[in-house]
C-alpha positions as CSV (number, residue, x, y, z in Angstrom):
1,M,-2.9,-13.5,3.0
2,T,-3.6,-11.6,0.0
3,D,-0.7,-10.6,-2.5
4,P,-1.4,-6.8,-3.1
5,L,0.4,-7.2,-6.5
6,L,-2.7,-9.3,-7.3
7,L,-4.6,-6.4,-7.3
8,V,-3.0,-5.1,-10.2
9,A,-4.0,-7.9,-12.2
10,L,-7.3,-7.9,-10.5
11,G,-7.8,-4.8,-12.2
12,A,-6.7,-5.7,-15.2
13,A,-8.8,-9.0,-15.1
14,V,-12.1,-6.7,-14.3
15,G,-11.2,-4.2,-16.7
16,G,-13.6,-0.8,-17.2
17,T,-14.4,1.1,-14.4
18,A,-14.5,-1.3,-11.7
19,G,-10.8,-2.1,-12.6
20,K,-9.7,1.5,-12.3
21,I,-11.8,1.7,-8.7
22,A,-9.9,-0.9,-7.7
23,E,-6.7,0.4,-8.6
24,K,-7.5,3.8,-7.0
25,A,-8.9,2.6,-4.1
26,W,-5.5,0.3,-3.7
27,D,-3.1,3.6,-4.4
28,S,-4.9,5.8,-1.7
29,G,-5.4,2.8,0.5
30,E,-1.9,2.1,0.8
31,R,-0.8,5.4,2.0
32,W,-4.1,5.9,4.5
33,L,-3.0,2.3,5.9
34,R,0.6,3.8,6.5
35,E,-0.7,6.9,8.5
36,R,-3.2,5.1,10.4
37,F,-1.2,1.9,11.3
38,G,2.7,3.1,10.7
39,S,3.1,2.8,14.3
40,H,2.1,-0.1,15.0
41,S,3.8,-3.8,14.6
42,T,4.5,-5.5,11.2
43,E,2.0,-8.4,12.1
44,V,-0.8,-5.7,12.5
45,Q,0.5,-3.6,9.3
46,E,0.2,-6.5,7.3
47,Q,-3.0,-7.7,8.5
48,A,-4.7,-4.7,8.0
49,R,-3.4,-4.7,4.1
50,A,-4.4,-8.1,4.2
51,N,-8.2,-7.1,4.8
52,V,-7.9,-4.0,2.8
53,A,-7.0,-6.4,-0.3
54,K,-10.0,-8.9,0.6
55,F,-12.3,-5.7,0.4
56,I,-11.1,-4.1,-2.6
57,E,-11.8,-7.7,-4.4
58,H,-15.4,-7.4,-3.1
59,L,-15.5,-3.5,-4.2
60,A,-14.5,-4.3,-7.8
61,A,-17.0,-7.4,-7.8
62,R,-19.9,-4.6,-6.6
63,V,-18.7,-2.2,-9.2
64,K,-18.7,-4.1,-11.8
65,A,-22.5,-5.6,-11.4
66,L,-23.6,-2.3,-11.3
67,E,-21.7,-1.6,-14.6
68,D,-23.5,-4.8,-15.8
69,G,-26.9,-3.7,-15.0
70,Q,-25.9,-0.2,-16.9
71,R,-27.0,1.6,-13.2
72,L,-23.8,4.1,-13.3
73,D,-24.1,7.0,-15.2
74,T,-20.5,7.6,-16.4
75,K,-20.8,11.6,-16.0
76,Q,-22.0,11.0,-12.4
77,L,-19.2,8.7,-11.3
78,L,-16.4,11.0,-12.5
79,E,-18.0,13.9,-10.7
80,T,-18.2,11.3,-7.6
81,E,-14.9,10.0,-7.7
82,S,-13.2,13.2,-7.4
83,H,-15.6,14.8,-4.9
84,P,-14.0,15.3,-1.0
85,Q,-16.9,13.9,0.3
86,F,-16.3,10.7,-1.4
87,S,-12.9,10.3,-1.0
88,A,-13.6,10.8,2.8
89,V,-16.1,8.0,2.9
90,L,-13.6,5.7,0.9
91,Q,-10.7,6.4,3.5
92,R,-13.4,5.8,6.2
93,T,-14.3,2.9,4.4
94,L,-10.9,1.3,4.0
95,L,-9.8,1.7,7.2
96,N,-12.6,0.2,8.5
97,A,-12.3,-2.9,6.5
98,A,-8.7,-3.0,7.6
99,Q,-9.6,-3.8,11.2
100,T,-11.8,-6.7,10.5
101,E,-11.4,-10.2,8.9
102,D,-15.2,-10.9,8.6
103,A,-16.0,-11.3,4.9
104,K,-20.0,-10.4,5.1
105,K,-18.9,-7.0,6.6
106,H,-16.2,-6.8,3.6
107,D,-18.9,-7.0,1.3
108,L,-21.4,-4.8,3.1
109,L,-18.7,-2.3,2.9
110,A,-18.2,-2.8,-0.9
111,R,-22.2,-2.2,-1.3
112,L,-21.9,0.8,0.3
113,V,-19.2,2.2,-1.7
114,A,-20.7,0.7,-4.9
115,A,-24.1,2.6,-4.0
116,R,-22.2,5.9,-3.2
117,L,-20.8,5.9,-6.6
118,A,-24.3,5.6,-8.1
119,V,-26.1,8.9,-6.0
120,A,-25.4,12.4,-6.7
121,T,-23.1,14.3,-3.6
122,E,-25.9,16.3,-2.0
123,T,-28.4,13.5,-1.1
124,T,-29.2,11.8,1.9
125,L,-27.6,8.3,0.9
126,A,-24.4,10.3,0.0
127,L,-24.5,12.3,3.2
128,A,-25.3,9.7,5.5
129,S,-22.6,7.2,3.9
130,G,-20.0,8.1,6.4
131,L,-22.3,7.2,9.1
132,A,-23.5,4.1,7.7
133,T,-19.7,2.7,7.1
134,D,-19.0,3.4,10.5
135,A,-22.2,1.3,12.0
136,I,-21.6,-1.6,9.6
137,A,-18.2,-1.6,11.0
138,R,-19.4,-1.3,14.8
139,S,-22.5,-3.9,14.6
140,T,-22.4,-7.8,15.0
141,G,-23.5,-10.2,12.3
142,R,-27.1,-10.6,14.6
143,Q,-27.1,-6.5,14.6
144,L,-26.7,-6.4,11.0
145,T,-29.5,-9.2,10.6
146,L,-31.7,-7.2,13.0
147,M,-31.4,-4.4,10.4
148,G,-32.3,-6.5,7.5
149,L,-35.3,-7.6,9.3
150,C,-36.7,-4.0,10.2
151,C,-35.5,-2.9,6.6
152,F,-38.1,-5.5,5.1
153,L,-40.4,-5.0,7.8
154,E,-40.4,-0.8,7.4
155,D,-39.0,-0.2,4.0
156,I,-39.6,-3.3,1.2
157,R,-43.4,-3.9,-0.3
158,P,-44.1,-5.7,-3.5
159,R,-43.4,-4.0,-6.8
160,D,-46.7,-4.2,-7.7
161,P,-50.1,-4.9,-6.1
162,M,-50.7,-8.8,-5.2
163,P,-53.8,-11.1,-4.6
164,V,-53.7,-12.0,-1.0
165,P,-52.9,-15.5,-1.9
166,D,-49.6,-14.4,-3.8
167,Y,-49.2,-12.0,-1.0
168,R,-49.0,-14.3,1.2
169,R,-46.4,-16.4,-0.6
170,W,-44.7,-13.6,-1.2
171,L,-44.2,-12.9,3.1
172,E,-43.2,-16.8,3.3
173,I,-40.6,-16.2,0.8
174,F,-39.0,-13.5,2.7
175,L,-39.3,-14.0,6.2
176,R,-38.1,-17.5,5.9
177,R,-34.5,-15.9,5.8
178,F,-35.0,-14.7,9.3
179,T,-36.4,-18.0,11.1
180,D,-33.1,-18.3,12.8
181,F,-33.2,-14.8,14.0
182,E,-33.1,-14.0,17.9
183,F,-34.2,-10.7,19.1
184,K,-31.9,-9.2,22.2
185,G,-32.8,-6.0,23.6
186,F,-29.2,-5.4,23.9
187,D,-29.0,-5.5,20.0
188,A,-31.8,-2.9,19.6
189,R,-29.9,-0.7,22.6
190,H,-26.7,-0.7,20.8
191,L,-28.4,0.3,17.5
192,V,-29.5,3.2,19.3
193,A,-26.3,4.2,20.4
194,I,-24.7,4.0,17.1
195,G,-27.5,6.2,15.6
196,C,-29.3,3.2,13.7
197,A,-32.7,3.2,15.2
198,T,-34.8,4.4,18.1
199,Y,-36.2,1.6,20.5
200,D,-39.8,1.9,22.5
201,L,-40.2,-0.7,25.1
202,G,-43.9,0.4,25.5
203,S,-44.8,0.5,21.5
204,E,-47.8,-1.2,20.7
205,R,-47.6,-1.8,17.0
206,D,-49.4,-4.5,15.6
207,L,-47.5,-6.8,13.3
208,N,-50.6,-8.3,11.3
209,L,-51.6,-4.4,10.6
210,L,-48.2,-3.7,9.5
211,F,-48.5,-6.6,7.0
212,E,-52.2,-5.5,6.2
213,M,-50.7,-1.8,5.0
214,K,-47.7,-3.2,3.6
215,G,-49.6,-5.5,1.2
216,G,-51.9,-2.7,0.0
217,T,-55.5,-1.4,0.6
218,H,-57.0,-4.7,-0.9
219,C,-55.2,-6.5,2.1
220,I,-56.6,-4.7,4.8
221,G,-58.8,-6.9,7.4
222,A,-56.5,-10.0,5.9
223,S,-55.2,-12.1,8.6
224,F,-51.6,-13.7,8.4
225,Q,-51.0,-15.1,11.7
226,D,-51.5,-18.4,10.7
227,I,-48.3,-18.3,8.3
228,I,-45.4,-20.3,9.8
229,E,-43.3,-17.5,9.5
230,V,-45.2,-15.0,10.9
231,D,-46.2,-16.8,13.6
232,L,-42.4,-17.5,14.6
233,L,-41.9,-13.7,14.0
234,Q,-45.0,-12.4,16.6
235,F,-42.5,-14.0,19.3
236,H,-39.8,-11.8,18.8
237,W,-42.1,-8.8,18.2
238,N,-43.7,-9.6,21.7
239,E,-40.2,-9.7,23.1
240,G,-39.8,-5.9,21.6
241,L,-38.9,-6.1,17.9
242,A,-42.1,-4.1,18.1
243,G,-40.3,-1.0,19.2
244,V,-37.4,-0.8,17.0
245,S,-37.8,1.7,13.9
246,L,-34.6,2.5,12.0
247,T,-33.1,6.0,11.3
248,S,-32.2,6.8,8.0
249,V,-28.7,5.3,8.6
250,G,-30.3,2.2,9.6
251,S,-32.4,2.0,6.7
252,I,-29.1,2.4,4.5
253,V,-27.4,-0.6,6.4
254,G,-30.6,-2.6,6.6
255,G,-31.6,-2.5,2.9
256,L,-27.4,-3.5,2.3
257,A,-28.2,-6.2,4.9
258,F,-31.3,-7.5,3.8
259,D,-29.7,-7.5,-0.2
260,Q,-26.8,-9.8,1.4
261,I,-29.3,-12.1,3.1
262,T,-31.7,-12.5,0.4
263,G,-29.1,-12.4,-2.5
264,G,-31.7,-9.8,-4.5
265,N,-31.5,-6.2,-5.2
266,S,-33.9,-3.9,-3.5
267,G,-32.0,-0.8,-4.0
268,M,-31.6,1.8,-1.6
269,P,-34.9,4.2,-0.2
270,E,-35.7,6.8,-2.2
271,W,-35.9,9.4,0.0
272,D,-34.4,12.5,-2.6
């Protein structure tokens, strides 16, 4: 179990903005944990504290990555930190983190808070972040993977136009991360229930056409069905994946899940 005192050392070791945010998050988190779990058993309170401590470790790492990549505006950060909307999101996220030992969820929740720190308050990402933190907490690992895959299919494109052979290789590389994925209709229905997707069982969307449009006008008319990863995906597409479309909240969570799965940084959707 993580000793909360280590978080003070963590803040000092990480330093900079990340260290300060980690310390502030723990200070506020202790109060919020007492309010939420004060009437629960000692064992429950200890586990909740340990879970939050793990989450804060992830949060410090994520904010430091933003700092190192110079993706944090100091003025914007100060405004965000002191804003009631961000404080409410941080509270919800800490309490969600307290209720799971899942390290992948802790990482996703930390990615969400770090992303929220980097944007203005009156943006879609900021306003949807409270819903996104609850969606992460209420999704299974397979459902998070489903959102990550749908985000790739709907939102992720090559940064620059590619010749068809290069684009085929690009598809292979990213789809290979999802070769163990299994589509379940129940997962899609659950995403609808938590506001992350719509689900049309009668959808007739064409997978090859989707990849043509994703690749750009020079890919129109090309066939991708001979790619092994596309062929595998086609089975799940026919089973119902074709009918899943992410909402704004699903796109946020899916983007975070996609980056976690691939180890990349695709960024948040550019809606605003």
